[in-house]
N, CA, C and O atoms as a CHARMM CRD file, in Angstrom:
* protein
*
  220
    1    1 MET  N     -9.21300  -4.02400   6.08800 PROA 1      0.00000
    2    1 MET  CA    -8.06700  -4.36100   6.91200 PROA 1      0.00000
    3    1 MET  C     -7.02400  -5.12400   6.10900 PROA 1      0.00000
    4    1 MET  O     -5.82100  -4.97700   6.32800 PROA 1      0.00000
    5    2 ILE  N     -7.50400  -5.94100   5.17600 PROA 2      0.00000
    6    2 ILE  CA    -6.57700  -6.73000   4.36800 PROA 2      0.00000
    7    2 ILE  C     -5.79300  -5.81700   3.42900 PROA 2      0.00000
    8    2 ILE  O     -4.58900  -6.00300   3.25200 PROA 2      0.00000
    9    3 LEU  N     -6.46100  -4.83000   2.82300 PROA 3      0.00000
   10    3 LEU  CA    -5.76400  -3.90400   1.93100 PROA 3      0.00000
   11    3 LEU  C     -4.68400  -3.12700   2.66900 PROA 3      0.00000
   12    3 LEU  O     -3.61100  -2.87000   2.12400 PROA 3      0.00000
   13    4 LEU  N     -4.97100  -2.75700   3.89800 PROA 4      0.00000
   14    4 LEU  CA    -3.99900  -2.02600   4.70100 PROA 4      0.00000
   15    4 LEU  C     -2.75900  -2.88100   4.93300 PROA 4      0.00000
   16    4 LEU  O     -1.63500  -2.40000   4.78700 PROA 4      0.00000
   17    5 SER  N     -2.95500  -4.12700   5.28800 PROA 5      0.00000
   18    5 SER  CA    -1.83200  -5.03100   5.53000 PROA 5      0.00000
   19    5 SER  C     -1.02400  -5.27700   4.26400 PROA 5      0.00000
   20    5 SER  O      0.20600  -5.28200   4.30100 PROA 5      0.00000
   21    6 ILE  N     -1.70900  -5.48100   3.14800 PROA 6      0.00000
   22    6 ILE  CA    -1.01600  -5.73700   1.88500 PROA 6      0.00000
   23    6 ILE  C     -0.24600  -4.49800   1.44600 PROA 6      0.00000
   24    6 ILE  O      0.86900  -4.61800   0.93900 PROA 6      0.00000
   25    7 GLY  N     -0.81500  -3.31900   1.62800 PROA 7      0.00000
   26    7 GLY  CA    -0.12400  -2.08000   1.26800 PROA 7      0.00000
   27    7 GLY  C      1.15200  -1.87500   2.06900 PROA 7      0.00000
   28    7 GLY  O      2.19300  -1.52500   1.51300 PROA 7      0.00000
   29    8 ILE  N      1.07000  -2.09100   3.36400 PROA 8      0.00000
   30    8 ILE  CA     2.25000  -1.94500   4.21700 PROA 8      0.00000
   31    8 ILE  C      3.29600  -2.98900   3.86500 PROA 8      0.00000
   32    8 ILE  O      4.48800  -2.68200   3.81900 PROA 8      0.00000
   33    9 LEU  N      2.86500  -4.21800   3.61800 PROA 9      0.00000
   34    9 LEU  CA     3.78700  -5.28800   3.23900 PROA 9      0.00000
   35    9 LEU  C      4.46500  -4.98400   1.90000 PROA 9      0.00000
   36    9 LEU  O      5.65400  -5.25700   1.73600 PROA 9      0.00000
   37   10 THR  N      3.73000  -4.43000   0.95500 PROA 10     0.00000
   38   10 THR  CA     4.29900  -4.08400  -0.35000 PROA 10     0.00000
   39   10 THR  C      5.38100  -3.02700  -0.21100 PROA 10     0.00000
   40   10 THR  O      6.45500  -3.15500  -0.79900 PROA 10     0.00000
   41   11 ILE  N      5.10800  -1.99300   0.55600 PROA 11     0.00000
   42   11 ILE  CA     6.09400  -0.92400   0.73400 PROA 11     0.00000
   43   11 ILE  C      7.32000  -1.45200   1.49000 PROA 11     0.00000
   44   11 ILE  O      8.45500  -1.15200   1.11800 PROA 11     0.00000
   45   12 ALA  N      7.09500  -2.22300   2.53000 PROA 12     0.00000
   46   12 ALA  CA     8.21000  -2.74500   3.30900 PROA 12     0.00000
   47   12 ALA  C      9.07800  -3.70400   2.49900 PROA 12     0.00000
   48   12 ALA  O     10.30500  -3.63900   2.56600 PROA 12     0.00000
   49   13 SER  N      8.45000  -4.58600   1.74000 PROA 13     0.00000
   50   13 SER  CA     9.23200  -5.53000   0.93400 PROA 13     0.00000
   51   13 SER  C     10.01000  -4.80300  -0.15300 PROA 13     0.00000
   52   13 SER  O     11.12000  -5.20900  -0.49700 PROA 13     0.00000
   53   14 SER  N      9.44000  -3.73900  -0.69300 PROA 14     0.00000
   54   14 SER  CA    10.15700  -2.95200  -1.69400 PROA 14     0.00000
   55   14 SER  C     11.39900  -2.30300  -1.07900 PROA 14     0.00000
   56   14 SER  O     12.46900  -2.29700  -1.68800 PROA 14     0.00000
   57   15 GLN  N     11.25400  -1.76500   0.11400 PROA 15     0.00000
   58   15 GLN  CA    12.39300  -1.14200   0.78500 PROA 15     0.00000
   59   15 GLN  C     13.48000  -2.16700   1.09300 PROA 15     0.00000
   60   15 GLN  O     14.66600  -1.89600   0.90500 PROA 15     0.00000
   61   16 ILE  N     13.07800  -3.33000   1.56200 PROA 16     0.00000
   62   16 ILE  CA    14.04500  -4.37900   1.88800 PROA 16     0.00000
   63   16 ILE  C     14.73000  -4.88400   0.62800 PROA 16     0.00000
   64   16 ILE  O     15.94400  -5.08800   0.61400 PROA 16     0.00000
   65   17 LEU  N     13.95500  -5.08600  -0.42500 PROA 17     0.00000
   66   17 LEU  CA    14.50200  -5.60100  -1.67300 PROA 17     0.00000
   67   17 LEU  C     15.53100  -4.63700  -2.26700 PROA 17     0.00000
   68   17 LEU  O     16.58300  -5.07100  -2.73600 PROA 17     0.00000
   69   18 THR  N     15.24000  -3.34700  -2.25300 PROA 18     0.00000
   70   18 THR  CA    16.18300  -2.37900  -2.81900 PROA 18     0.00000
   71   18 THR  C     17.42800  -2.22200  -1.95000 PROA 18     0.00000
   72   18 THR  O     18.45800  -1.74400  -2.42400 PROA 18     0.00000
   73   19 ARG  N     17.34100  -2.60700  -0.72900 PROA 19     0.00000
   74   19 ARG  CA    18.51700  -2.53100   0.14200 PROA 19     0.00000
   75   19 ARG  C     19.55100  -3.59300  -0.23200 PROA 19     0.00000
   76   19 ARG  O     20.75200  -3.33500  -0.15700 PROA 19     0.00000
   77   20 TYR  N     19.09700  -4.78500  -0.63500 PROA 20     0.00000
   78   20 TYR  CA    20.00500  -5.89700  -0.87300 PROA 20     0.00000
   79   20 TYR  C     20.16200  -6.28000  -2.34000 PROA 20     0.00000
   80   20 TYR  O     21.12100  -6.96900  -2.68800 PROA 20     0.00000
   81   21 VAL  N     19.25500  -5.85700  -3.20500 PROA 21     0.00000
   82   21 VAL  CA    19.29600  -6.22500  -4.61300 PROA 21     0.00000
   83   21 VAL  C     19.21400  -4.95100  -5.45300 PROA 21     0.00000
   84   21 VAL  O     18.51100  -4.00700  -5.09200 PROA 21     0.00000
   85   22 LYS  N     19.93300  -4.93200  -6.56900 PROA 22     0.00000
   86   22 LYS  CA    19.87700  -3.79000  -7.48000 PROA 22     0.00000
   87   22 LYS  C     18.54000  -3.81800  -8.21700 PROA 22     0.00000
   88   22 LYS  O     18.27400  -4.72500  -9.00500 PROA 22     0.00000
   89   23 VAL  N     17.70400  -2.81200  -7.95200 PROA 23     0.00000
   90   23 VAL  CA    16.38700  -2.71500  -8.56500 PROA 23     0.00000
   91   23 VAL  C     16.31400  -1.38000  -9.29700 PROA 23     0.00000
   92   23 VAL  O     16.80100  -0.36700  -8.79600 PROA 23     0.00000
   93   24 SER  N     15.70900  -1.37800 -10.47400 PROA 24     0.00000
   94   24 SER  CA    15.61400  -0.13300 -11.23000 PROA 24     0.00000
   95   24 SER  C     14.68600   0.85200 -10.51000 PROA 24     0.00000
   96   24 SER  O     13.85500   0.46600  -9.68900 PROA 24     0.00000
   97   25 ASP  N     14.85200   2.10800 -10.83800 PROA 25     0.00000
   98   25 ASP  CA    14.02500   3.15100 -10.23000 PROA 25     0.00000
   99   25 ASP  C     12.55200   2.97500 -10.59100 PROA 25     0.00000
  100   25 ASP  O     11.67100   3.24800  -9.77600 PROA 25     0.00000
  101   26 LEU  N     12.29100   2.51700 -11.81300 PROA 26     0.00000
  102   26 LEU  CA    10.91400   2.30700 -12.24400 PROA 26     0.00000
  103   26 LEU  C     10.23000   1.23600 -11.39600 PROA 26     0.00000
  104   26 LEU  O      9.09800   1.41900 -10.94800 PROA 26     0.00000
  105   27 THR  N     10.91700   0.12800 -11.18000 PROA 27     0.00000
  106   27 THR  CA    10.35200  -0.96100 -10.37300 PROA 27     0.00000
  107   27 THR  C     10.14100  -0.52400  -8.93100 PROA 27     0.00000
  108   27 THR  O      9.11300  -0.82500  -8.32400 PROA 27     0.00000
  109   28 HSD  N     11.10600   0.17500  -8.39900 PROA 28     0.00000
  110   28 HSD  CA    10.99100   0.65300  -7.02300 PROA 28     0.00000
  111   28 HSD  C      9.83900   1.64800  -6.88800 PROA 28     0.00000
  112   28 HSD  O      9.05800   1.57500  -5.93900 PROA 28     0.00000
  113   29 GLY  N      9.73700   2.56300  -7.82600 PROA 29     0.00000
  114   29 GLY  CA     8.66100   3.54700  -7.79100 PROA 29     0.00000
  115   29 GLY  C      7.28900   2.92300  -7.96100 PROA 29     0.00000
  116   29 GLY  O      6.33100   3.31900  -7.29700 PROA 29     0.00000
  117   30 LEU  N      7.19500   1.93700  -8.85900 PROA 30     0.00000
  118   30 LEU  CA     5.91600   1.25400  -9.05300 PROA 30     0.00000
  119   30 LEU  C      5.47300   0.51600  -7.79400 PROA 30     0.00000
  120   30 LEU  O      4.30000   0.56300  -7.42400 PROA 30     0.00000
  121   31 SER  N      6.40300  -0.16100  -7.14100 PROA 31     0.00000
  122   31 SER  CA     6.01900  -0.91100  -5.94100 PROA 31     0.00000
  123   31 SER  C      5.62300   0.02200  -4.80100 PROA 31     0.00000
  124   31 SER  O      4.68400  -0.27400  -4.06300 PROA 31     0.00000
  125   32 ILE  N      6.31600   1.13000  -4.64900 PROA 32     0.00000
  126   32 ILE  CA     5.94200   2.10800  -3.62200 PROA 32     0.00000
  127   32 ILE  C      4.58300   2.71700  -3.96400 PROA 32     0.00000
  128   32 ILE  O      3.73800   2.89200  -3.08600 PROA 32     0.00000
  129   33 GLY  N      4.37700   3.03700  -5.23500 PROA 33     0.00000
  130   33 GLY  CA     3.10500   3.62700  -5.65900 PROA 33     0.00000
  131   33 GLY  C      1.93200   2.68600  -5.46000 PROA 33     0.00000
  132   33 GLY  O      0.85800   3.10600  -5.03200 PROA 33     0.00000
  133   34 ILE  N      2.13500   1.42200  -5.76800 PROA 34     0.00000
  134   34 ILE  CA     1.06700   0.43300  -5.55600 PROA 34     0.00000
  135   34 ILE  C      0.76100   0.30500  -4.06900 PROA 34     0.00000
  136   34 ILE  O     -0.40400   0.21300  -3.68100 PROA 34     0.00000
  137   35 GLY  N      1.79100   0.29900  -3.24000 PROA 35     0.00000
  138   35 GLY  CA     1.58200   0.21500  -1.79400 PROA 35     0.00000
  139   35 GLY  C      0.81300   1.41000  -1.25500 PROA 35     0.00000
  140   35 GLY  O     -0.09800   1.25500  -0.44200 PROA 35     0.00000
  141   36 ILE  N      1.18000   2.59600  -1.70700 PROA 36     0.00000
  142   36 ILE  CA     0.47300   3.80700  -1.26800 PROA 36     0.00000
  143   36 ILE  C     -0.96700   3.79200  -1.76700 PROA 36     0.00000
  144   36 ILE  O     -1.88300   4.17200  -1.03900 PROA 36     0.00000
  145   37 GLY  N     -1.16700   3.35200  -3.01500 PROA 37     0.00000
  146   37 GLY  CA    -2.52000   3.25600  -3.55600 PROA 37     0.00000
  147   37 GLY  C     -3.39200   2.30900  -2.74700 PROA 37     0.00000
  148   37 GLY  O     -4.55900   2.60200  -2.48800 PROA 37     0.00000
  149   38 LEU  N     -2.83100   1.17400  -2.34700 PROA 38     0.00000
  150   38 LEU  CA    -3.58700   0.23000  -1.52500 PROA 38     0.00000
  151   38 LEU  C     -3.92100   0.82200  -0.16000 PROA 38     0.00000
  152   38 LEU  O     -5.01500   0.60900   0.36200 PROA 38     0.00000
  153   39 LEU  N     -2.98000   1.56400   0.41600 PROA 39     0.00000
  154   39 LEU  CA    -3.25700   2.21100   1.70400 PROA 39     0.00000
  155   39 LEU  C     -4.37500   3.23800   1.58300 PROA 39     0.00000
  156   39 LEU  O     -5.25200   3.31200   2.44500 PROA 39     0.00000
  157   40 ILE  N     -4.34600   4.02800   0.51900 PROA 40     0.00000
  158   40 ILE  CA    -5.39700   5.02700   0.31800 PROA 40     0.00000
  159   40 ILE  C     -6.74900   4.35700   0.10600 PROA 40     0.00000
  160   40 ILE  O     -7.76100   4.80800   0.64200 PROA 40     0.00000
  161   41 MET  N     -6.76600   3.27800  -0.67800 PROA 41     0.00000
  162   41 MET  CA    -8.02200   2.55000  -0.89600 PROA 41     0.00000
  163   41 MET  C     -8.55200   1.96300   0.40700 PROA 41     0.00000
  164   41 MET  O     -9.76200   1.95800   0.63200 PROA 41     0.00000
  165   42 ALA  N     -7.67000   1.47100   1.26400 PROA 42     0.00000
  166   42 ALA  CA    -8.10400   0.91000   2.53800 PROA 42     0.00000
  167   42 ALA  C     -8.72200   1.98600   3.42900 PROA 42     0.00000
  168   42 ALA  O     -9.74600   1.75600   4.07300 PROA 42     0.00000
  169   43 ILE  N     -8.10200   3.14400   3.46100 PROA 43     0.00000
  170   43 ILE  CA    -8.62800   4.23900   4.29000 PROA 43     0.00000
  171   43 ILE  C     -9.96300   4.73200   3.74000 PROA 43     0.00000
  172   43 ILE  O    -10.90400   4.96000   4.50100 PROA 43     0.00000
  173   44 ALA  N    -10.04600   4.89800   2.41700 PROA 44     0.00000
  174   44 ALA  CA   -11.29700   5.37000   1.81400 PROA 44     0.00000
  175   44 ALA  C    -12.41700   4.36000   2.03600 PROA 44     0.00000
  176   44 ALA  O    -13.55500   4.74600   2.30100 PROA 44     0.00000
  177   45 ASN  N    -12.10600   3.08200   1.93000 PROA 45     0.00000
  178   45 ASN  CA   -13.10700   2.04100   2.13500 PROA 45     0.00000
  179   45 ASN  C    -13.59600   2.03000   3.58600 PROA 45     0.00000
  180   45 ASN  O    -14.78900   1.85400   3.83400 PROA 45     0.00000
  181   46 SER  N    -12.68600   2.21500   4.54100 PROA 46     0.00000
  182   46 SER  CA   -13.11700   2.22200   5.93900 PROA 46     0.00000
  183   46 SER  C    -13.97000   3.45400   6.24200 PROA 46     0.00000
  184   46 SER  O    -14.91100   3.37600   7.03200 PROA 46     0.00000
  185   47 ASN  N    -13.64500   4.59800   5.61500 PROA 47     0.00000
  186   47 ASN  CA   -14.46400   5.79700   5.80500 PROA 47     0.00000
  187   47 ASN  C    -15.86200   5.59400   5.21300 PROA 47     0.00000
  188   47 ASN  O    -16.85400   6.01900   5.80600 PROA 47     0.00000
  189   48 LEU  N    -15.94300   4.95700   4.06300 PROA 48     0.00000
  190   48 LEU  CA   -17.23900   4.70400   3.42200 PROA 48     0.00000
  191   48 LEU  C    -18.08700   3.75500   4.27800 PROA 48     0.00000
  192   48 LEU  O    -19.29200   3.95900   4.43200 PROA 48     0.00000
  193   49 GLN  N    -17.46100   2.73700   4.82300 PROA 49     0.00000
  194   49 GLN  CA   -18.20200   1.79100   5.67700 PROA 49     0.00000
  195   49 GLN  C    -18.66700   2.46900   6.95900 PROA 49     0.00000
  196   49 GLN  O    -19.75100   2.17100   7.46000 PROA 49     0.00000
  197   50 ALA  N    -17.85700   3.37600   7.49000 PROA 50     0.00000
  198   50 ALA  CA   -18.25100   4.09000   8.70500 PROA 50     0.00000
  199   50 ALA  C    -19.44300   5.00700   8.42900 PROA 50     0.00000
  200   50 ALA  O    -20.32600   5.14600   9.27600 PROA 50     0.00000
  201   51 LYS  N    -19.47300   5.63000   7.25200 PROA 51     0.00000
  202   51 LYS  CA   -20.60900   6.47900   6.87400 PROA 51     0.00000
  203   51 LYS  C    -21.86900   5.65700   6.73200 PROA 51     0.00000
  204   51 LYS  O    -22.93600   6.06800   7.19000 PROA 51     0.00000
  205   52 LYS  N    -21.76000   4.49500   6.10000 PROA 52     0.00000
  206   52 LYS  CA   -22.93300   3.63900   5.91800 PROA 52     0.00000
  207   52 LYS  C    -23.45700   3.12900   7.25800 PROA 52     0.00000
  208   52 LYS  O    -24.66800   2.99800   7.43900 PROA 52     0.00000
  209   53 ALA  N    -22.56500   2.84300   8.18700 PROA 53     0.00000
  210   53 ALA  CA   -22.97900   2.35600   9.49400 PROA 53     0.00000
  211   53 ALA  C    -23.65900   3.45600  10.29500 PROA 53     0.00000
  212   53 ALA  O    -24.51100   3.17100  11.13600 PROA 53     0.00000
  213   54 GLY  N    -23.29400   4.70700  10.04700 PROA 54     0.00000
  214   54 GLY  CA   -23.86600   5.82100  10.78000 PROA 54     0.00000
  215   54 GLY  C    -25.25700   6.21200  10.29400 PROA 54     0.00000
  216   54 GLY  O    -25.98600   6.90800  11.00100 PROA 54     0.00000
  217   55 GLU  N    -25.62100   5.78000   9.11900 PROA 55     0.00000
  218   55 GLU  CA   -26.93600   6.16200   8.57300 PROA 55     0.00000
  219   55 GLU  C    -28.06300   5.36700   9.15400 PROA 55     0.00000
  220   55 GLU  O    -29.21900   5.58000   8.78900 PROA 55     0.00000
């Protein structure tokens, strides 16, 4: 749950930051990529825990 929150916060803060401050494409892409990676890890982790609970 924490990874999901951090991923969403990372993507949202990146969007807000690029709206008001000049940020390079590399920095913007890295922050979006890290946010998406955290979201994917959160989903994969919850699926793994659900499988373990079902056994």
